[in-house]
N, C-alpha and C positions, 0 to 999 in steps of 0.2 A: 423538791423532794431530794434529799441527799442520800446517796448510796454510801453505806458504811460497812457493808459486810465484806468479808475477806475475798469473796468471788469478784468484787468490782475493782480491786487494786491493780490488776494487770492492765485493765482498760485505761485507768488513770495514768499509769506510767507510760503507756503507749502514746497517749495524747500529748504528754509533756515532751516526749522525745520528738514527736512530729513538729511541735511548735519550735523547738530548738533548731531542728534541721532547716526549717523555713527561714528562720532569722539568719542563719549562716549563709543560705543562698542569697538572701537580700543584701547582706553585707558584701558578699562577693560581687553581685551585680552592680551595687553602688560603687564599689572600688574600681571595677572595670570601666564603668561609665565615667568616673572621674578621670581615670587614666586616659580614656579616649578624648575627653574634652581637653585635658592638658596637652595631649599630643597634637590635637587640631590647633590649639592656641599657639603652641611652639612652632608649628609648621608654617603658619602664615607670617608674612613679613610685617604685618601691621601691629599696632599696640592696642591692647584691650584694657580699658579702665572700668572700674565700678565706683560710682560716686552717689552721694545722697542728694536730696533735694536742694541742699545749700551749697553743693559743689565740693563737698569734702571727699577726698580720695580715700576709698575703702579698700580697694584691691587694684593691683597692677599686674598684667601678664604681658610678657614680650620675650622673644628669643634674642632681641638685639637691644640690650640696655643702653647703648649709645644714643638711641633715639629719644630717651627720656630727658626732660629738662633738669632733673636731679636724680640721684640714686633712689631706687624703689623705697628703701627704708625711710628716706627723708620726705618722700611724697605722701606716704600713708598718714592720714590724720590732718593733713594740711588742705586748705581750700584753694579753689582756682584763683582767688584774689591774691593769695600768698605765692602762687607759682607763676601765673601768667601776667603779662602787662595788663593795665586797667581796661583798655578797650577790648582786648581779647577775652578777659575775664567776664565782662558784661555780656559779650556775644555768647560765651559758653553757657551762662545762666539762662539766656534767652532760649537756647537750644534745649536745655533741660526742661524749661517750662513748656515748650512746644511738645516735647516727647511726653511730658506728664499729661498734656491735654489729648494728644492724638495716639499715644501708645508708642509710636516710632516716628523718627524724623531722619531724613537723608540729605546729603549734599550741603552740609554746613561747612563753608570754607573759612579757614582761619589763616592769618599770616603772622609769623613770629619774626620781628625785626632782629637782625644780627648786628654786632658791633661794627662790622665792616660796611654797613649800609645795605647789604643784601637781605633777602627775606627767605624764611622757610615757610612753605605752604602745606597745610594739612586739610584733609577732608574728613569730617566727623559724621558718623551715623550712630544714632542713639536709639535704644530700645528700653522701654519701662519694664522693670522687674518688680511686680507687685509684692508687697510685704503683708504681714498679718493685719496691719492697719495702714491707712494712707500715709501716716507719718513715717511708717517703716519702709515705704517704697524706696527702692534704689534704681539706678539707671546704668545700663551697660553702654560704654562709649567705645566704638571701633574707630581708631585714629589712623589714617593712611597718609603717608608722605607723598604729596603730589607736586613737589618743588620742580622736578624735571619737566613734568607735563606743562606746568605754568610757564616755564622758561621757553619751551617750544611754542606754546600758544602766543606768547609775547613776541617772539621772533617772527612768527607767521603774520601777526597783526602788523608789525612794522613793515614787513615785505609787502603785504597787501596795500598798506598805505602809500608806500613809495611807488609801487606800480600804478596805483590809481592816480597819484599825483602826476606821473609821467604821461599817462593816457589823457588826463584832463588838460595837460599843458601843451600837447602837440597840436599844431594847426589843422592836421588832417582830421576828418570825421571818423569816429570809431563807434561801432555798435555791435550788439550781440543779440541774436534771435534764437528761439527754440525751433524745433523741426516744423512746428505749425506756423512759423512766421511771426510769432509774438515777441515783441521787444523785451529783452531781459535787462539791457544796459545800453546807455549811450553816453558819450562824453559831451563836454560843453560845446565843442565845435559843431557837433551834430545837432544839439538842441537849438543852438543859435540859427543854424541853417534852415531848420524847419519852423522856427518861430515859436517854440514851445519850451516849457521847462522839462527837465529830465523826468520828473515824476509824472508829467503828463504823457511822455513818450512811452515809458515802461508800462507794459500791459496792453498796449495797443498794437496795431499792425500797420503796414504800409498804406492800407486803404484809409486809415485815420489821418494820414499826414499828406498824401499826395493825391493828384488826380487819378481816377480809376485806371487810365491807360498807363500812366507812369508807375502806379503801384503794381499793376500786373507784370510790367517789365521787370521791376525789382524782384518780385516773387519768383519769376521764371529764372532769373540768374541765380537766386538762392538755390533753387532745385538743381540747376546745372552743377553748381559747386558741390552739393551734397551727393549727387549721383556720380560725379567724377572722383570724389574722395580725395581731392587735392586742391592746391591753390589755383584759383581761376581769376584771370584778368578780364575786365570788360569795361565798356563805356556806357553810361546811362544818363539820360536826360531827366532832370527834375525842374520844377518851377520854383524860383526863389520867392520866399514868402513876402519879402519886402518890396522887391521891384516888379514881381510878376513876370520876370524875364526867364527864359529857359537857361539852365546851367548844365554844362556837360561835366559829369563826374567820371574820373578814372577809378574804378573800384577793384579791390582785391578781396576776394572772398575765399575763405578756407573752412572746411567742416571742422567741428569741435567734437571730440570724443571724451567719454568719461573714463574712469580708471579701468573699467571692464571692456573697453574697446567699442562700446555702443555709441553711435552718433547721437549727440544731444542737441545740436544746433549748428549755426553757421556764424562765424566772426567776419565782420566786414570793415574795411578801411577805404575811405573815399577821399579823393583829392580833386579839387576844382581845377580842371584843365581848360576851361573856356578861354582864358587869356592866352594860354600856351598855344592852343589851336589857332587863335587869331594871329599870334606872332608867327606861327609857321606859314600861314597863308600870306602874311605880310612879307615874310622872308622869300617865299617863292616869287612874289611880285617884284621884290627887290632884285632877285637874281635876273629876272627878265629885264629890269631896268639896267642892271650892270652889263648884261650882254649888249644892250643898245649903246651904252656908254663906251664899251670897248670897241664896238664897230665904228663909232664916230669919234673915238678919242684921237687926239694928235700924237699920243705916245705910241711907240712901236711895241707891239705885242706879238709874240710867237711862241709856239709850243714845239718841242723836239722829242723824238723817240730815242731809244737806247742806241741806235745807230747814228745818232746826231742828225737825223733827217727831219725836216720840218713837217709837222702834222697840220699846223694852222698858222696863218699870219693875218693880222688885221689890215684894213686898207691903208692905214698910215705906214705900216711896215713895207707893204708892196710899193707904195708911191715913192718912198724914199730910195728903194733899191732898184726897182725895175719899171716903175710906172704902174700902169693898170693891169699888167699881165701877172696876176697872182699865181697862175698855174706854173709859171717859170720857177717859182720859189718852192712850191710844195714838193716833198719827196727828195729835196736836194739838201746837201750839207753846206755849211758856210764856205768850205773850201771849194765846192763845186760851183756855187753861186752865192755871192758875187765874186768869191775868191779874194785875193789880195793878201798882203803880209799880216794883216790883223786877224785873219781867219783862224790861223793855228792857235793864237792866244785865246781867241774866243772858244774854240773847240776844247782846248786844254782845260779851261775853267769849267766848261760844261761837263767834261769827263770826270772831273773831281767831284762835282755835285752828284753824279750818278754813283760814284764809288763810295763817297762818304755819307751820302744821304743828308748833307748839310747845305744850306743855301750859301750863295756867294754874292758879293757886291764889289764891283770894281769900275774904274774909269777906263774908257777905251777911246782912242783917237783914230778916226777912219775917214774915208772919203766916200761921198755918195755918188750916184750915177753921173752927176754933172761935174764931178771932180772937186766939189767943195769939201773942205776938211771940217769934220764935225767931231764934237766930243760928247759922248753919252755916258751917263751913269747907268750902268747895266746891272740889273738885279736878276739873279737866277734862283728860282725856287723849285725844289724837288716836289713831284706829285707821286703819291704812293698808290700801289695796287693793294688789293685786299690782303695779300700775303705779307705785306710790309716792305716789299722791294720797291725801288724807285722805278716807276713805270714811264714817266715822262718828266720833262723840265719846262717850266713856264718862264719865259723871258719878258721883262718889261724894260723898255729902253730909257725910262727916266725914273719913275718912282711908282711904287705900288704898295697899297696897304693890304696886307694879307688878312683874309677873312677867316675867322675861326667859327666853325660850326659849334653851337652850344651843345653840350652833352646832355642827353636825357637823364633824368633822375634814375639812379640805380634801383632796379626793382628788388624787392626782397627775394633772396634766393630760396627756391623751393627746397624741401627737405629730402628729396630723392633724386638720384642720378637718372636722367632720362634714358640713357643708353642701357644700363644694366638693371634698373629698378632697385638698386641698392641704396641705403642711406648715403647722403653726401657728407661733406666735411662739417656742415652746420649741425646736422642731426647727430653725427658722430661726436662732436664736441659736447653737445648737450647730454648725450648718454654717458660720455666719459665722466662728466662732472657728477652725474647721478650714481655711476658705478663707484666712484671714490667715496661718496657720502655713504652708500650702502655698505661698502667694504669696511669703512671706518666704524660704522655703527655695529656691525656684526663681528668685527675683529678678524676679517678674512683677507686673504691675498687676492689679487686680481692682476690680469695681464693685458698688455697692449702690444699688438703685433703690427708691423708695417711690412707689406709685401710689394716687391717690385719685380715685374716680369723681365727676365733676361732676354736680350735680343728682340724685344717686341718691336723696336723701331725698324729693324731690318725687315721683319714680316710686313709691317705697315707700309714701308716705303716701296718694297719690291712687289708685293701682291695687291696693294691698293688699300685705301681707307675702309672700303666696305668689308673686305676680309679682316682687316684689323679690328673693326667694330665687332664682327662675329667672334673673333678670338677673345675680345674682352668680355662678351656676354657668356661665352663658354667658361672662361676663367672664373667669372663671378659665380656661376652655377657650381663649379667644382669647389670653390672656397666655401660656399654656403653648405655644401654637403659634408664638409669636414668638421663642422663645429656643431655645438649643441643648439637647441631651439631658442634658448634665451641669450645666446651670444649675438654680437652685432658684427656683421661684415659690411664694410663701407667702401666706397670708391672715392678717392680724393681727386682724381683727374688723371688723364693720360693712362698709363699702365700701373698706377700706384693704388694699392688697396690697403685697408686697415681693418683690424679685428679687435673687438673688445671681448675679454674673457673674464667675467665675474666669477665669484665663488670658486676660486682655485684652491684646492686643498694642499697640493705640493707643487714645487717648481717643476718637477719632472712631468707634470700633466701638460705644461706648456710645450715641453720638448716633444711629447708624444703627438700633440696636435700638429706641431710644425713638421714632424716626420710624415704625418698623414698627408699634409698638404703637398710636401715635396713628392711623395709617392703618387698622388693624383696627377701632378704635373708631369711626371715621367711618362704617363700615358699619352699617346699621340693625339693631336687635335686634327680632326678632319675638316679642312677649310677649303671651300670651293672645289671639292672633289680630290683634294690632295692631302697627304699626311704631313703634318708639320709638328716638329718637336720644339717646345718652348719650356724652359725651366723657370724657376723663380728664386729670389733671394729674400730672406726673412730676417727682420730685426725684432728683438723682444725686449721690452722693459717691464719690470715687475713692481706693482704697488704692494706694500709701502717700502720694499727693500731699496729700490732705486730712487724713488721720490714720492711725495704725496701731492705734488702739484701737477695738474693736468697738462699744462704746456710742457713741462719738463719731461713727463713720460713720453709724449709724442716725439719730442726732440731727441730723447735718448734712444727710443726705438728706431728713429730714422738714422741716427749715427750707427747703431748696431747693424741696420740693414745695409748701409754702404760698406761697412766692414765685411759683411757677408759677401757682397759683390767683389770687393777687392781680394777676398780669400778664395776666389775661384768660382763664384756664383753657385747656384743650385745647392744652397745650404742655408743654415740659420745660425744666428749668433745672438747671445745675450749681451745686454749693455754692460759696459764697464767704464769707470771714470777715465781710463786712457782714451776711450773713443771720443770724449768731449774735446780733449786736446787735439785729437786727429781731425775732428770736424772743424775746429777753429783754424787749424793749419790749412785745411782745404779751402776755407773761405778766404784766408789771407792770400793763398796762391792764386785763387780765381781773381781777386781784386787786383793783385800785382800783374797778372797775366794780361788783363784788359789794357794795361798801359805799357806793356813790355815793348811793343813795336815802336811806339812813338818815342820811347826813351832809348831806342837803339840798343836794347838788351838782347835782341834775338840775332842769331847768326846761323849760317849754314855750314855744316861739315860735309865732306865728300869722301865716300869710300870707293876706291878704284874698282873697275871691272876689267878683268884681264882675259885676253883671248887664249884659250887652251890650245889653239893651233900653233901660234908662234910666240906667245908670251907678251904680246904688245898690250899696253894699256889703251883700251879703245873707248872707255867711258867711265862714268862714276854714278853713284846714287847720292842725291842731295838729301841730307838728314838734318832736321831742325834741332837746334840747340838753344838753350836759354841760359845766359850768363847773368845771374842776378847780382847786383852790387853788394848785397848783404849776405845772401844765402850761397853765393858761389854758383857753380854749374848745377842747375836743377835737372835731374834725370828726366828723360822724356816719359818714363813710366809714371811720373808724378803729375805731369801737366797735360799730356796729350788727352787722357781720358776726361780731365776737367774741361778741356776745350771742346771735346765731343759733346759732353753733357750740357754745356751752357750755350752751344751754338757758335762759340768763338772760333771754332775750327774753320769756318768758311772764310773769315777775314785772314786768319793765319795762313790758310791754304793759298789764298791769292798772293799774300806777301811772299811765301815760299816760291810760288810759281814765277813771280816777277824777278826775284833775286836769282833763282836758278837759271832763268832765261838770260838774264844779264851776264851771268858767269859763262854760260854756254856760248854766247856771242863772243865773249872775250877769248875763250879757249879755242874757238874755231876761226879766229881771224886768219886773214890771207897768209898762206904759206905754212900754216900749222897743221899737224896731223889731225884727222877727224876725231872728235871727242863727243860722244852722246851722253847727255845728262838725264838720268832717270828721276822723275818727280812723283811722289806719292799723292794720290787724290783720295780724300775721305769720302764716305758715302754721302754725307750732307753736301759737300762741295760738288760732288759729281751730279747730284740730283737738283742742284739749284738751277734756276732758269737761265737759259742761253749760255751754257758752259762753253760751247764752241766759240760764241762771240767774245766771251771774256778772254779765252786763250788767244784768239786772233788779235784782240786789242793789245794784249801784253806782248805777243810776238812782234807786233808792229812797233810798239813803244820802245822795245829793247833791241830792235834790229836783229832779232834771233830768227833763224830759219827753222821751219817745222821739223826738218830732218835732224836737227841738232838735239832734240829732246825726245824723251819717251815718257809717257804717262802710265803710272802703275795703279791698278785697281784691284780690289779684292774679289774673290769668287762670289761673295754674297750678292754683289750687284747683278750678276748674271741670272739671278732668280726672276728678274723682272719679266712679267708676261704681257705687259701692256705696250711693248714696243718702244718705250721711251729710251731705254738703255741702248738698244740696237741703233736707233736713230742718232743718238748722241755719238756713239762710237763710230758710226759710219761717217758722220759729218767731220769728226776729228781726223779719221783716216783719209778722207778726201782732201783735207788740208795738207797732208803729208806727215802728220804726227803718228808715230808708232805707239801701239798699245801693248802693255804687259800685264799678266796676271801675277800678282804678288802672293807669296806663301802658297804656291800651288800644291794641292793635295791635302790641305788642312780644313777645307770648307766643303762647298757643294760641288765637288769635281764631277763632271759628266762629259762624256765625249760629244754629246749633242751640243753642249755649250761651245766647245772648241770649234766645232764645224759651223755653227750658226753665226757666231760673233766674229768680227774682224780682229782677231788676236794675232799679234806678231811674235810675242815672246812669252815663254813660261818661266817663272822663277821658282825653282824647287826649294821648298822650305828647309831651313837649316836642320830641323829635327830629322829629316830623312838623310841628309848628307852626313850627320854625325854617326850614323849606323852602317854606312856602306861597307866599312872594313870589318866590322865586328859582327854584323848580323846578316845572314844569308837572305832572309826575306826582305830586309831593308834594301840590300843591294839589288835584288831582283825587281823591286818596286821602282827604284831609280832607273834601271835599265828599261823597264816598261814605259816609263814616262818619256825617256829619250827616244824610244822607238815610235811612240805615238806622235811626238812633236815632229820627228823626222818625216813621218808619213804625211802630216798636215802642212809641212813646209814652214814650221815655226822654230824660232831660235829658242835655246834653253840657257838660262843662267842658274848656276848653282850657288845658293847663298850659304854663308857660314862655313866656308872652306878654311880649315885651320891646320891641316897636316899635309905633308908631301904625299902621303899614301892616298889621301882622299883626292887630291888633285890628279894623281896618276891614274886612279880608277876612272875618274870622270873623263880625262883626256882619252883614255883607252877605249871608252865606250861612246865617243862621239859628242860629248857635251861641248858646246862652243865657248861659253864664257864662265868665269868663276869670280867669286867675290867673297872676301873674308879676311880674317886676321892673318892668314898665311902671307898675304901680300901687303896689307896695311890696315890699320884701324881707321875709322872715320877721322878726318882732320880738316882744319880750316883751309880755305881756298889758297892762301899764300903758301902753306906747307905742301900742298899737292904738287906745286911746281918743282919741289926739291926731290920728288920721287923719280926713280928711273922710268923712262918711257917704255922700257921693255923688261920683262921679268923672265926671260928665257934662261939666264945664267943661274943654274942651280934649281930651277923650278921645272916640274914636268910639263911637257907640251906634246901634242900629237906628232909633230914633226920629229922631235927628239926620240919619241918612242918608235917611230917608223925607222929611224936611222939605226937604233939599237936592234930592232927586229931584223 
């Protein structure tokens, strides 16, 4: 029924307006929906295609047109056969068919070959878009570039294949079990040992392979390794499947953790050591046979200690010299028994073996107890103590074949330092490689720090190794407290530590951490009830600014650390290219220094000591100089520290001691005025075994009297609390050798040391002497030292005297001796003879001052 009266017209117009408004809203909603969809499509990095059932491109959406095989306009209307290679086109149509059947399909992988032989990889996900009729259906294709992922997967597959090849090729047995003891993997060596194929081993347990008792033992060692959480070594017996004989395995088992740190199983490596054990037993039996052979050998065999006294002689040796009375030979030197002209030659050769640690062989003609003249080929072989020093010398009177103990196989190094529980060098290097990979992936900076504790050796030598170990543990704790939780603090060995610092935003971050470490080390260490202050030196290398190579970063950080030490210690330095040249120069100097003595490049210069009483030259200080044929005169500041760091200082010190004693003997010949030569001893040289014996031997060899020399030591040696320093000084004093403290006042000066130790002379450091005229406090300090020495009956030598005023001040206040450029610079032995024997003319002396007074 149609309404046509005038009253219905407003209702009709109102309905028409409502329909119009609703259409506008729908258009707006549709427009906003389209904009949202286009925004989402443009935001994703993938390509979205719309194709029909025949693979014809209908629409293309992408924010990166470079990913398309052709411009969008050229793709539309073309089929996959026209765009893709034939094989890929067929695969694309198959994916469309699958989507047509299932509605959606995922994970369709396509590769597109490139002209250079490489491939681009794409992953396609398809969804069916129903049309009004089946023929009108279309398909939406989301194409994602997975080329980079495929490359990583390929690299991982290659790495996995290489590692598996290595594991399968090694002769040792390798296996992997889960925490329940179920085998997850084994190599061919393991499978052959148990007589099964790998597939038969995997999934089983030890009880499927061995006797119950053997299996229980294996399982127990697995549990021990997992409970320990570290590498465990053990020996396990198993029964060989072919021979039925027991086989002894040396096993190394280490727990395995997943990426989240959860223990997932245990990795084992086994080596058959049955034959090695048999050989060791055979070797022990052979040693017993050898002893029997020596006792009944016609060759003369003897062993000597460092005093050249016999510790052992075999019956043949005794019979040749004294008959059956072996006791007459033991404890005696060749000079004492049997004596004779040949004994000195014999002892000289033996002394060289002790000094050089090298064997000697020579012919010697001598007479036995009956007067018969004999000729022996004598071979002397050094025997070493645990610390590497020559403990004794074995002599064989005809020939001997030296036996070499076979070295045990080197065990794989554990990943953590046993003393500090920090990662060791092996784990550090592994994490360093990983840090570089991560930093490269994320485009970040990273840092490598090397830290070396300053003066650690002084603490370790003077307070003992136990205290040194405690210091290292405390240093490790302080370093760990200065870094972030994901940084790595490692100990390389000795007092050297290293830190890995990933995810560094700015280079200044490394400086702040280094400052924090230095600040921590400024706090005192409480060791054995005593406060000890030990600083550190830090070297820093930055990835990728300095290098992208792990080895170079460590090397550069090490060079920077040594630069920090040379710059005064207790600071940090960044690496620069100049440090590489400096490190090479240091290595060259070290290599050249090792041969400097035998090339006769070393010489001693002497600086006179003058009596401030009457101006007489009463002695001198021997100072080592190195005249290199190419580099010229190398300053001591360049090579002395190298000698200290490498241990060469011990041999150099003995050379200096011998040469100085020889010079002292010459200068104190009959009829000449007394001249005492002062000789510096390093801490390493002083703490070597039997220092007094070495000094006595050199005095004897050079015909130098003990009162002609004075040995100078540093104050740090007086920190020794175990009595060794006091014993050594007392032994030297009993020989008649005087002892001086060098650079007094710059180290651990304490009155208790001066009263406790047998000190004859104090040498005031030049830094105090320089200020006696210009600084009131410096002058009062020198006067206090002179007063203390006078009270203790000790002589005082002032070092670094350069002016008449300084000498006058010292003479006026009772200083006995002076040394410095005022009188003479250090000069060779021959030039010392040209100096005046007395410096009283024009130089201040106490006698002259008394006359003027």
